[in-house]
Backbone bond lengths (Angstrom), bond angles and torsions (degrees), N, CA, C in turn:
res aa  C-N    CA-C-N  psi(-1)  N-CA   C-N-CA  omega(-1)  CA-C   N-CA-C  phi
1 M - - - 1.464 - - 1.520 108.83 -
2 T 1.303 117.25 131.13 1.463 121.56 -175.97 1.520 111.18 -82.46
3 E 1.327 115.67 137.67 1.458 119.61 176.99 1.514 109.35 -73.70
4 T 1.311 116.99 135.66 1.457 122.01 -179.70 1.522 110.47 -118.74
5 S 1.308 115.03 154.32 1.460 120.32 176.86 1.521 107.70 -90.19
6 R 1.301 116.60 121.62 1.460 121.29 -177.47 1.522 110.73 -110.71
7 N 1.311 115.42 143.64 1.451 121.13 173.96 1.524 107.61 -84.14
8 K 1.325 115.98 101.84 1.457 120.46 -175.60 1.529 110.66 -99.06
9 K 1.320 115.33 134.03 1.455 121.50 176.49 1.523 109.02 -110.89
10 H 1.323 116.09 131.30 1.462 121.45 178.61 1.520 107.94 -98.00
11 L 1.313 115.51 114.81 1.457 122.04 -169.79 1.516 111.16 -126.47
12 G 1.325 115.61 176.89 1.451 119.78 179.39 1.513 111.72 -152.33
13 V 1.335 115.00 156.23 1.455 120.60 176.56 1.526 108.01 -137.31
14 Q 1.328 115.45 139.91 1.457 121.47 -179.39 1.518 109.82 -95.46
15 R 1.339 116.02 129.08 1.454 121.26 174.39 1.527 108.00 -107.22
16 G 1.329 115.52 100.60 1.455 118.90 -177.07 1.516 110.06 61.54
17 D 1.324 116.19 -145.15 1.466 119.50 -178.95 1.526 111.53 -110.86
18 H 1.355 116.85 14.31 1.453 118.38 -173.42 1.528 114.11 -123.94
19 T 1.330 118.15 -7.78 1.457 119.83 -174.46 1.523 110.62 -144.52
20 T 1.317 116.11 129.59 1.461 122.38 172.57 1.520 108.05 -119.30
21 I 1.326 116.60 120.73 1.456 122.35 -178.30 1.522 109.66 -104.21
22 R 1.326 116.09 124.29 1.457 122.56 177.40 1.524 109.04 -100.48
23 Y 1.327 115.09 144.38 1.456 119.15 179.64 1.525 110.22 -152.91
24 T 1.315 115.57 164.04 1.457 122.91 177.84 1.513 108.50 -114.92
25 A 1.322 116.22 128.81 1.456 122.07 178.35 1.517 109.67 -116.41
26 S 1.322 116.20 136.62 1.457 120.49 176.83 1.513 109.57 -148.22
27 G 1.324 115.79 158.68 1.455 120.62 -179.44 1.513 111.85 91.25
28 P 1.328 117.03 169.02 1.465 121.20 -176.47 1.521 112.05 -67.42
29 A 1.320 115.78 140.11 1.461 121.16 -177.41 1.523 111.87 -59.66
30 G 1.312 117.47 -29.84 1.456 120.00 -178.43 1.510 113.96 -93.70
31 G 1.321 117.22 4.45 1.458 120.16 -177.24 1.511 112.62 -78.00
32 P 1.330 117.45 164.37 1.471 120.39 174.61 1.516 109.77 -57.97
33 T 1.317 117.08 135.85 1.468 121.35 -168.43 1.517 112.40 -103.85
34 L 1.326 114.52 134.94 1.463 123.07 175.46 1.518 107.80 -126.25
35 A 1.329 116.76 119.83 1.467 121.84 176.81 1.522 108.60 -100.25
36 L 1.332 116.96 129.77 1.458 122.74 -176.53 1.526 109.82 -113.04
37 V 1.337 115.40 128.12 1.463 121.55 -175.72 1.528 108.87 -123.16
38 H 1.322 117.48 122.79 1.462 123.05 -176.30 1.528 112.03 -75.85
39 G 1.326 115.35 173.11 1.449 121.57 179.14 1.519 113.36 -90.05
40 W 1.323 115.02 -179.93 1.462 121.07 -179.74 1.521 110.44 -60.61
41 A 1.329 115.44 134.00 1.463 123.60 177.67 1.524 112.55 64.69
42 C 1.319 117.14 18.53 1.463 121.85 176.14 1.527 108.67 -114.15
43 D 1.323 119.09 -164.36 1.459 121.27 179.81 1.516 110.38 -158.05
44 R 1.320 115.45 172.21 1.463 120.77 -174.03 1.521 112.91 -65.20
45 G 1.327 117.39 -20.82 1.458 120.40 178.00 1.521 112.90 -61.09
46 D 1.335 117.12 -20.81 1.462 120.22 177.64 1.524 111.99 -62.44
47 F 1.332 116.68 -18.54 1.461 120.52 -178.45 1.528 113.55 -101.05
48 D 1.333 118.01 4.04 1.464 119.87 -176.47 1.524 112.01 -56.69
49 A 1.331 116.48 -50.48 1.460 119.95 -177.29 1.528 110.84 -70.62
50 V 1.325 117.13 -36.61 1.467 120.45 176.75 1.526 109.86 -58.04
51 T 1.318 116.10 -46.57 1.459 121.22 -178.32 1.523 111.21 -58.63
52 N 1.322 116.20 -39.24 1.468 119.66 -178.33 1.524 112.66 -66.35
53 H 1.314 117.70 -19.90 1.464 121.22 -179.44 1.530 112.72 -97.02
54 L 1.324 118.39 -4.04 1.456 120.91 179.82 1.527 110.84 -79.39
55 P 1.330 117.94 156.51 1.467 120.50 179.08 1.523 112.13 -54.14
56 K 1.336 115.99 143.99 1.460 121.29 -175.26 1.522 112.70 -61.06
57 N 1.331 116.86 -27.53 1.467 118.66 -175.41 1.519 112.94 -81.52
58 Y 1.335 117.60 -3.82 1.469 120.17 179.87 1.527 111.12 -77.88
59 R 1.320 114.88 138.40 1.454 121.51 167.96 1.523 106.05 -92.00
60 V 1.335 116.98 116.94 1.459 120.98 -175.11 1.528 109.82 -115.26
61 L 1.323 115.89 128.02 1.461 122.60 177.65 1.522 108.17 -119.21
62 A 1.326 117.06 110.60 1.462 122.24 177.73 1.519 107.58 -103.29
63 I 1.325 117.06 125.01 1.460 121.78 -164.54 1.524 111.65 -120.14
64 D 1.330 115.88 132.44 1.466 121.67 170.27 1.523 108.76 -87.49
65 L 1.319 117.12 116.69 1.466 120.07 174.71 1.526 109.63 -66.52
66 A 1.317 116.29 162.26 1.461 121.48 -177.65 1.531 112.24 -51.67
67 E 1.326 115.47 133.77 1.464 124.27 178.84 1.530 112.99 62.75
68 H 1.318 117.23 19.48 1.456 123.36 170.85 1.526 107.69 -120.13
69 G 1.331 116.39 147.39 1.454 118.97 -179.31 1.511 111.33 55.45
70 E 1.322 116.23 -124.80 1.463 121.27 -177.61 1.531 113.60 -98.00
71 S 1.311 118.30 0.21 1.464 120.54 179.02 1.528 110.32 -80.85
72 R 1.316 115.08 146.71 1.460 120.46 -177.41 1.524 110.92 -132.98
73 S 1.335 115.29 147.05 1.461 119.53 -179.85 1.521 110.27 -159.18
74 T 1.320 115.27 145.91 1.471 121.04 173.38 1.528 110.44 -113.47
75 R 1.321 117.44 17.05 1.454 120.65 -175.61 1.525 111.07 -69.53
76 A 1.318 114.68 166.54 1.459 120.65 -178.80 1.523 112.00 -104.63
77 L 1.334 117.65 -10.92 1.459 121.76 -174.65 1.530 110.42 -102.15
78 W 1.337 116.50 121.26 1.471 121.04 -175.40 1.523 111.36 -126.17
79 T 1.312 116.04 47.59 1.461 121.80 179.09 1.521 110.11 -91.58
80 M 1.339 115.41 166.30 1.460 119.87 175.03 1.527 110.42 -64.66
81 E 1.331 115.83 -33.30 1.457 119.92 178.00 1.530 111.42 -63.35
82 E 1.339 116.55 -39.26 1.460 119.13 -179.91 1.524 110.85 -71.43
83 F 1.317 117.82 -37.42 1.466 120.00 173.87 1.528 110.24 -61.20
84 A 1.337 116.76 -36.48 1.462 119.67 178.51 1.523 110.69 -61.95
85 R 1.320 116.44 -33.33 1.466 119.22 178.15 1.528 111.06 -69.63
86 D 1.337 117.91 -27.10 1.474 120.34 172.14 1.526 109.98 -60.57
87 V 1.329 115.56 -47.27 1.463 120.85 -179.74 1.524 110.50 -66.08
88 A 1.323 116.20 -43.20 1.467 120.35 -179.60 1.526 111.23 -60.33
89 A 1.329 116.81 -36.52 1.463 120.40 179.31 1.530 111.07 -62.57
90 V 1.326 116.64 -38.39 1.459 120.60 178.02 1.528 110.22 -68.03
91 L 1.324 117.03 -46.12 1.461 120.17 -179.74 1.528 111.07 -60.66
92 E 1.323 116.03 -38.66 1.462 119.34 178.17 1.519 111.01 -67.14
93 T 1.326 116.72 -44.08 1.461 120.66 -179.91 1.521 111.51 -61.22
94 E 1.334 116.06 -36.49 1.463 121.07 -179.22 1.529 112.40 -86.69
95 S 1.338 116.57 5.39 1.469 122.35 178.53 1.536 111.92 54.27
96 V 1.331 115.33 44.30 1.461 121.14 -179.37 1.527 109.95 -81.44
97 N 1.323 115.76 124.68 1.463 120.73 178.81 1.522 112.98 -95.90
98 K 1.335 116.28 -25.74 1.464 121.09 -179.36 1.518 108.43 -150.28
99 A 1.329 116.86 134.06 1.464 120.26 -177.15 1.516 110.96 -154.92
100 V 1.319 115.39 152.78 1.454 123.27 164.53 1.522 106.31 -97.76
101 V 1.317 117.49 133.17 1.460 121.44 178.43 1.522 108.51 -111.52
102 A 1.332 115.99 121.78 1.465 122.01 -178.64 1.517 109.26 -117.57
103 G 1.331 116.58 128.61 1.455 120.27 -178.37 1.512 112.43 -129.67
104 H 1.337 115.38 139.37 1.464 121.56 177.26 1.525 109.61 -94.98
105 S 1.325 117.84 132.00 1.460 123.53 174.17 1.531 110.38 56.33
106 L 1.336 118.82 -122.23 1.461 120.64 175.81 1.524 110.81 -52.29
107 G 1.318 116.60 -33.70 1.463 120.56 178.35 1.513 112.59 -61.27
108 G 1.340 117.47 -25.39 1.459 119.77 174.87 1.511 111.48 -65.47
109 A 1.338 116.67 -41.07 1.460 120.83 175.73 1.524 110.16 -63.31
110 V 1.315 116.17 -42.81 1.467 120.56 178.48 1.521 110.46 -61.59
111 A 1.334 116.63 -41.28 1.469 120.30 179.81 1.517 111.42 -60.91
112 V 1.331 117.20 -40.04 1.467 120.84 176.69 1.530 109.70 -60.54
113 E 1.328 115.82 -44.34 1.464 119.27 -179.43 1.527 111.80 -67.07
114 V 1.325 117.67 -32.94 1.471 119.70 176.04 1.527 109.51 -65.28
115 G 1.338 116.03 -41.02 1.448 119.25 176.86 1.514 112.29 -60.42
116 K 1.327 116.01 -40.17 1.465 120.60 178.30 1.525 111.10 -67.62
117 L 1.328 116.18 -39.11 1.462 122.10 -177.24 1.526 112.27 -72.27
118 L 1.337 115.89 -36.06 1.469 120.87 -175.29 1.532 110.29 -125.07
119 P 1.325 117.10 68.60 1.466 120.01 -175.14 1.520 114.30 -63.64
120 D 1.334 117.77 -27.10 1.462 120.80 -179.01 1.527 112.65 -88.65
121 T 1.321 117.08 -12.12 1.462 121.11 -178.33 1.523 112.01 -101.67
122 V 1.312 117.09 -42.98 1.466 121.50 -176.61 1.528 109.06 -86.28
123 S 1.328 115.65 119.25 1.467 120.25 -177.77 1.520 112.27 -91.90
124 R 1.320 117.04 -24.80 1.466 121.82 -178.76 1.518 109.08 -157.28
125 V 1.326 115.67 147.62 1.461 122.52 174.34 1.523 107.83 -112.10
126 V 1.335 115.90 134.55 1.460 121.59 176.72 1.523 108.33 -121.49
127 A 1.319 117.27 129.17 1.464 122.36 177.17 1.524 108.77 -110.36
128 L 1.314 115.97 125.98 1.463 122.27 179.70 1.524 108.38 -99.61
129 D 1.318 116.34 102.24 1.459 124.73 -173.86 1.528 111.01 47.62
130 A 1.302 114.48 55.95 1.472 122.11 179.42 1.516 109.19 -142.80
131 L 1.318 115.34 163.91 1.462 126.52 174.97 1.522 114.19 77.39
132 H 1.338 118.91 -17.91 1.464 119.53 -176.77 1.528 113.22 -95.83
133 Y 1.336 118.72 -5.83 1.467 121.29 -179.85 1.528 109.09 -80.05
134 L 1.304 116.78 103.10 1.459 120.75 -173.48 1.526 113.09 -70.39
135 S 1.326 117.61 -19.05 1.461 120.25 178.62 1.524 112.33 -82.60
136 L 1.332 117.04 -3.83 1.456 119.62 -174.43 1.527 113.44 -129.51
137 F 1.327 118.18 -45.18 1.459 119.50 -168.98 1.525 115.34 -83.14
138 P 1.326 121.21 -49.25 1.472 117.59 177.92 1.532 110.65 -60.55
139 A 1.322 116.00 153.56 1.464 120.64 -176.81 1.518 111.57 -56.23
140 M 1.332 115.47 135.74 1.464 121.45 177.57 1.525 109.48 -101.38
141 S 1.315 115.92 160.26 1.459 120.25 171.56 1.521 108.56 -73.81
142 D 1.311 116.41 161.76 1.467 119.99 177.86 1.524 110.64 -58.42
143 E 1.329 116.33 -36.31 1.469 119.80 -179.83 1.521 111.40 -65.44
144 Q 1.333 116.96 -40.83 1.463 120.98 178.31 1.519 111.16 -65.64
145 V 1.319 115.96 -42.96 1.471 119.78 179.58 1.516 110.08 -61.44
146 E 1.323 116.95 -46.55 1.465 120.20 -178.17 1.522 111.62 -63.33
147 A 1.328 116.74 -37.17 1.464 119.64 179.22 1.519 111.30 -64.65
148 M 1.335 117.37 -42.42 1.465 120.80 179.41 1.523 111.30 -70.12
149 L 1.328 115.86 -40.30 1.464 119.12 179.57 1.525 111.08 -65.74
150 R 1.308 116.43 -33.87 1.460 119.92 179.43 1.529 110.45 -59.62
151 L 1.327 115.87 -39.49 1.462 119.55 178.25 1.520 110.92 -61.94
152 F 1.318 116.25 -46.07 1.462 119.43 -178.69 1.530 111.72 -68.50
153 R 1.317 117.01 -36.20 1.459 119.51 -179.97 1.522 111.80 -69.69
154 E 1.332 115.79 -38.14 1.464 119.68 -176.92 1.522 112.56 -81.26
155 D 1.321 116.91 -34.50 1.467 120.44 179.82 1.521 107.61 -150.51
156 F 1.333 115.51 83.42 1.455 120.81 -175.11 1.527 111.29 -58.42
157 A 1.314 116.66 -42.17 1.466 120.46 -179.18 1.522 111.16 -60.48
158 A 1.322 117.22 -40.10 1.461 120.57 179.30 1.524 110.69 -65.53
159 G 1.327 116.66 -38.41 1.455 120.20 177.37 1.516 111.91 -62.76
160 V 1.329 115.92 -43.98 1.465 120.77 178.24 1.522 110.21 -64.49
161 R 1.322 115.91 -42.23 1.464 119.91 179.34 1.524 110.32 -59.03
162 G 1.325 116.94 -39.98 1.452 120.59 178.66 1.519 112.20 -63.08
163 L 1.334 116.80 -39.16 1.457 119.97 178.15 1.525 111.04 -64.74
164 V 1.326 116.15 -43.14 1.464 120.22 -179.43 1.523 110.59 -63.64
165 E 1.323 116.14 -45.01 1.468 119.65 -179.57 1.529 110.48 -64.44
166 G 1.325 116.08 -39.54 1.457 120.00 -179.05 1.514 113.19 -65.69
167 G 1.331 116.43 -22.60 1.457 120.72 179.72 1.514 113.53 -101.46
168 S 1.330 116.95 14.97 1.465 121.16 -175.95 1.531 110.21 -118.65
169 P 1.318 117.95 107.61 1.471 119.84 176.66 1.523 111.06 -61.75
170 A 1.310 116.50 160.55 1.467 120.81 176.82 1.516 109.89 -54.96
171 G 1.329 115.35 135.61 1.453 120.31 179.67 1.512 114.68 93.74
172 T 1.332 117.79 -2.89 1.463 120.13 177.73 1.526 109.97 -63.22
173 D 1.311 117.15 135.17 1.459 122.93 -178.97 1.533 110.00 -56.88
174 P 1.343 118.40 122.58 1.466 120.59 179.59 1.527 112.80 -57.69
175 A 1.321 117.51 -34.33 1.466 120.63 179.28 1.532 110.70 -65.33
176 L 1.316 115.24 -35.81 1.460 119.72 178.47 1.528 109.87 -67.07
177 K 1.319 116.42 -43.27 1.466 120.12 178.06 1.531 110.34 -61.42
178 E 1.309 116.44 -38.86 1.468 119.71 179.62 1.520 110.87 -65.39
179 T 1.318 116.68 -37.77 1.459 120.54 177.58 1.520 111.28 -61.01
180 Y 1.344 116.15 -44.94 1.463 119.73 178.54 1.524 110.90 -65.28
181 F 1.315 116.80 -41.43 1.461 120.51 179.97 1.533 110.88 -60.17
182 E 1.318 116.73 -48.37 1.469 120.65 -177.37 1.527 111.07 -62.09
183 K 1.314 116.47 -36.86 1.464 119.51 179.14 1.529 110.94 -69.56
184 M 1.319 116.18 -45.96 1.462 119.78 -172.97 1.521 112.68 -75.27
185 V 1.316 117.53 -33.87 1.464 119.70 -178.21 1.526 110.83 -69.22
186 A 1.340 116.53 -17.15 1.467 121.12 -179.45 1.523 112.97 -92.00
187 V 1.343 117.48 11.07 1.454 120.53 179.96 1.526 110.44 -55.54
188 R 1.326 116.08 144.16 1.466 120.03 -178.20 1.522 110.40 -64.29
189 Q 1.310 114.81 139.28 1.463 121.29 179.33 1.536 109.85 -113.93
190 P 1.320 118.12 152.59 1.472 127.95 8.09 1.524 114.21 -84.96
191 A 1.348 116.82 1.85 1.464 119.67 -175.41 1.522 112.51 -61.56
192 G 1.332 117.48 -33.15 1.458 119.42 -178.91 1.513 112.55 -59.45
193 L 1.319 115.49 -48.94 1.464 119.88 179.79 1.521 111.19 -69.42
194 R 1.316 116.48 -40.46 1.458 119.45 -177.31 1.532 111.96 -69.34
195 S 1.327 117.11 -34.52 1.461 118.90 -179.23 1.518 111.74 -74.24
196 I 1.333 117.55 -33.39 1.461 117.44 175.91 1.532 109.95 -71.37
197 E 1.331 117.10 -30.64 1.464 119.34 172.49 1.522 109.78 -64.35
198 G 1.332 116.25 -39.39 1.457 119.79 177.60 1.512 112.21 -59.72
199 L 1.334 116.30 -38.31 1.456 120.07 177.83 1.523 110.96 -68.38
200 M 1.326 116.71 -41.89 1.461 119.99 179.53 1.525 111.89 -63.40
201 R 1.312 116.84 -30.64 1.467 120.50 -178.32 1.533 112.13 -91.74
202 W 1.326 116.86 -1.68 1.458 120.27 -179.82 1.527 110.20 -70.30
203 D 1.308 116.98 134.86 1.462 122.40 178.57 1.528 108.01 -98.00
204 M 1.331 116.20 90.76 1.457 120.23 -175.97 1.522 111.85 -63.32
205 D 1.306 117.47 -41.58 1.462 120.00 -177.80 1.523 111.20 -60.81
206 A 1.327 116.28 -41.77 1.461 119.87 177.70 1.525 110.43 -65.30
207 A 1.341 116.91 -41.52 1.468 120.63 179.89 1.518 111.14 -64.16
208 L 1.332 116.73 -41.39 1.461 119.93 179.92 1.520 111.62 -63.52
209 R 1.321 117.01 -35.22 1.464 120.02 178.95 1.526 111.58 -64.78
210 E 1.334 116.57 -28.22 1.459 121.04 -177.03 1.523 112.77 -98.37
211 T 1.321 117.95 -4.30 1.462 121.83 -179.23 1.521 108.24 -102.91
212 K 1.312 116.66 116.98 1.462 121.22 -171.22 1.528 113.56 -93.18
213 Q 1.326 118.17 -17.45 1.460 120.40 -176.73 1.533 111.56 -69.56
214 P 1.332 117.45 154.73 1.469 119.25 170.43 1.519 110.00 -63.76
215 I 1.325 116.00 143.99 1.465 121.53 -178.67 1.523 108.77 -124.83
216 T 1.321 115.91 120.50 1.459 122.29 177.01 1.522 109.21 -104.49
217 V 1.319 117.10 130.17 1.462 122.40 178.12 1.522 108.68 -114.55
218 F 1.336 116.48 117.73 1.461 121.44 172.05 1.524 106.98 -95.89
219 A 1.333 115.73 110.08 1.457 121.15 -171.24 1.519 111.10 -121.88
220 I 1.339 115.93 137.08 1.458 121.16 176.82 1.527 108.57 -64.37
221 R 1.313 116.16 123.43 1.461 121.71 -171.73 1.529 112.72 -52.33
222 D 1.331 116.75 -46.18 1.462 120.54 -175.89 1.522 113.53 -70.96
223 L 1.335 117.32 -7.76 1.456 120.65 -177.95 1.528 112.65 -108.08
224 V 1.327 116.57 4.82 1.461 121.23 -178.04 1.524 109.86 -105.88
225 T 1.323 116.15 134.74 1.463 120.54 176.55 1.529 110.08 -98.21
226 Q 1.302 115.63 153.81 1.460 119.79 176.08 1.524 110.07 -63.45
227 E 1.312 116.46 -31.89 1.468 120.68 178.83 1.525 110.87 -59.78
228 A 1.343 116.36 -40.99 1.464 120.13 179.07 1.523 111.05 -66.03
229 I 1.329 116.51 -41.14 1.463 120.43 178.58 1.526 110.09 -64.05
230 D 1.334 116.47 -43.49 1.461 120.44 179.69 1.525 111.51 -63.18
231 R 1.326 115.64 -38.28 1.468 119.55 -175.48 1.523 112.71 -76.69
232 Y 1.335 117.27 -37.85 1.464 119.63 -172.05 1.525 115.01 -119.09
233 G 1.309 117.41 1.33 1.456 119.94 -176.88 1.515 114.57 -60.48
234 D 1.345 117.50 -26.95 1.456 120.19 179.17 1.525 112.55 -77.26
235 R 1.335 117.43 -22.09 1.470 120.82 -177.73 1.519 111.72 -104.86
236 L 1.322 117.11 -34.91 1.464 121.72 -177.67 1.523 109.92 -108.51
237 D 1.321 116.07 137.39 1.459 120.97 172.81 1.524 107.08 -85.76
238 I 1.327 116.30 92.11 1.468 121.72 -174.86 1.521 109.34 -88.23
239 V 1.328 115.70 114.89 1.460 122.70 -179.18 1.524 108.15 -108.17
240 L 1.323 117.28 116.70 1.454 121.49 -178.13 1.532 109.96 -83.05
241 I 1.324 115.34 131.30 1.465 121.04 -176.36 1.527 109.94 -131.40
242 E 1.319 114.94 165.44 1.468 121.70 177.70 1.522 108.43 -132.92
243 L 1.332 115.60 79.16 1.466 120.85 -177.90 1.528 112.61 -120.67
244 G 1.339 116.70 14.37 1.461 118.75 179.27 1.509 111.58 126.55
245 S 1.338 116.10 -132.17 1.457 121.46 -176.96 1.527 110.80 -105.27
246 H 1.306 115.66 -169.98 1.465 122.16 177.03 1.526 111.31 -53.02
247 H 1.319 117.27 -28.87 1.463 122.18 -178.53 1.527 111.33 -95.04
248 F 1.318 117.11 36.71 1.461 120.25 -173.12 1.533 114.71 -61.04
249 P 1.351 121.26 -26.54 1.467 117.21 176.58 1.529 112.84 -59.85
250 V 1.324 117.19 -30.29 1.466 121.15 176.92 1.524 110.64 -78.74
251 E 1.313 116.98 -40.06 1.457 121.66 -175.45 1.525 112.75 -77.67
252 A 1.309 117.39 -32.60 1.462 121.45 -175.91 1.529 110.00 -134.73
253 P 1.328 118.01 67.72 1.461 119.89 -175.17 1.531 113.34 -64.92
254 E 1.323 117.80 -36.67 1.455 118.79 179.83 1.526 110.82 -66.92
255 G 1.342 116.39 -44.27 1.462 119.99 177.52 1.516 111.50 -63.21
256 T 1.323 116.95 -38.89 1.464 120.78 178.01 1.523 111.36 -63.96
257 A 1.335 115.90 -43.71 1.459 120.34 178.75 1.524 110.69 -61.12
258 K 1.315 117.00 -38.95 1.470 120.07 178.78 1.524 110.87 -64.35
259 L 1.332 116.73 -41.48 1.466 119.58 177.41 1.532 110.79 -59.60
260 L 1.331 115.65 -45.87 1.453 120.63 -178.34 1.527 110.94 -66.13
261 A 1.328 116.85 -40.23 1.456 120.53 179.88 1.522 111.21 -68.01
262 D 1.331 116.19 -36.51 1.466 119.88 179.50 1.526 111.99 -66.76
263 V 1.342 115.21 -34.81 1.473 119.13 175.67 1.522 109.95 -64.24
264 G 1.338 115.53 -35.28 1.448 120.55 -179.71 1.509 112.45 82.05
265 T 1.301 116.05 -177.27 1.462 121.82 -179.63 1.511 112.41 -117.34
266 D 1.348 116.24 14.79 1.476 121.76 174.74 1.531 111.35 48.39
C-alpha cells in the first residue's frame, strides 16, 4: 500500500464544561469513515503513519481520549462507557452517519462501547490486539481489581513495566520496550490510574451481549492463548497476525493500514 500525503486538520470538541476532546480529521468529508482510538497511556499520534497508508477516499478521525494526548478533562468518571462518549462527541461533531470504529488495547474496549452506544452509526468494531487478554478484559472480582490496583498505587512504574512486558513477544527489541514504557509511565494523573481501574472494572461479557455489530480482533499470534480463542471465538472474529508487539500499529503502520482497509468500512 502506497503512503499518501493527507491534509490533516487538528480539531476539538467540548463536552459540557469539563472535557475537551482533541482529534485529527483527514480525507474527504463524504468518504467512508474510520474512527481510530488509541490505547491506555497512548495518544492519537500513534495512528499518524497508519493514516498515511489508508486509501485516499477514507475519512479518518484519530481521537485523543480524555486526559490523553491533547485532550483535557476534570471529570470524575473514568469508565469505558464515558470514554465512548468522547468518541461519540467527535462523530456527532463531524456529522458521521456510518463508521467503523477501531481501537488499540483499552481503545478496543472503548470501541465496543461506542458500538453499543451508537448502534445505528457504528457498522463494525475492530480491536487492535485487544479483548483477548483474559487477565485484563473479562470482568474481575472486586478482590482481583484491588490486588492489581494495589500494585499500580504502590509502584506505578512497576505496573506499567508489567504491561509492556506482557505485550512484548520473545525477541522484542529492548529499546522499543523502553520507548513504550517511558511514554506510558508519563500518563497524566490521576486519570491514568483511574482509567486503568475503569478498564479493570469493565464487564466485557455484558458489553458484548449488548453490542450487535460484528467485531474483528487483530491479535499478535504469540500473545493469544487457546483459552481466549475457545472462549470468544464464536463472538469475535479473531485474526492472528505477526506484525510485531502489542503496539504493532506503531511498529507496522503499513501492515496495520492494510488490515483496516481489508476489513473495509461496511
